N, C-alpha and C positions, 0 to 999 in steps of 0.2 A: 499588464504583465503578471501581476500577482494572481489574478484570477486564472490565467493560463497555467501558472505553476500549481495552483490548487487543483485544477482539473486534471493535470498530469499526475499529481500525487494521488488523487482519488482513483484514477485509472489504474495506477500501479497497485493500489490497495485492493481494488475489486478483481483485478487479474490474478493477484496472489491468492485471494480468497477462492476464486474459481478453480485455480490449479490445485490448491490444497484439497478442495472438495472432490475434484476429479481423482486425485491421488488416493483419497479415502475410499472412493467408490471402486477403484481398480486395485486397491491394496498395493499401490506403487509408492514405496517409501521415498524415493528420489523426488517425485512430484510433490509429495506432501511437504518435504523439507524445502524445496524450491518455492512452493506456494507460501509457506510460513515466512520465509526470508523476504520475499517480495512484498508480502502484506506488512511485515514489520518495517520495511524500508519506506513504504507509503505512509504508515502511521507516524514514523519519525519525521518525515518531511512535512506532514500535515501539522504536527506539533510545532515545528520550526516556523511555519507560515503563521500560525496563531500567535506565536511570540512576536514575530515581526509586526503583525497587525496591532498587537497591544501597544507596542512602542510608537506606532504611527498615530494612534489616537491620543 
């Protein structure tokens, strides 16, 4: 289950990064902001998983 969460978080992070880059390429500020938000959400979730892993060990 934890690995599924990690994969989903990484997927959010990568999708956010892609949307941000697409926004940069098209000069679309909304996509840039949405991409940054989704990327940050994935980063935060990844950090949470790392903390959980640290307490499991």
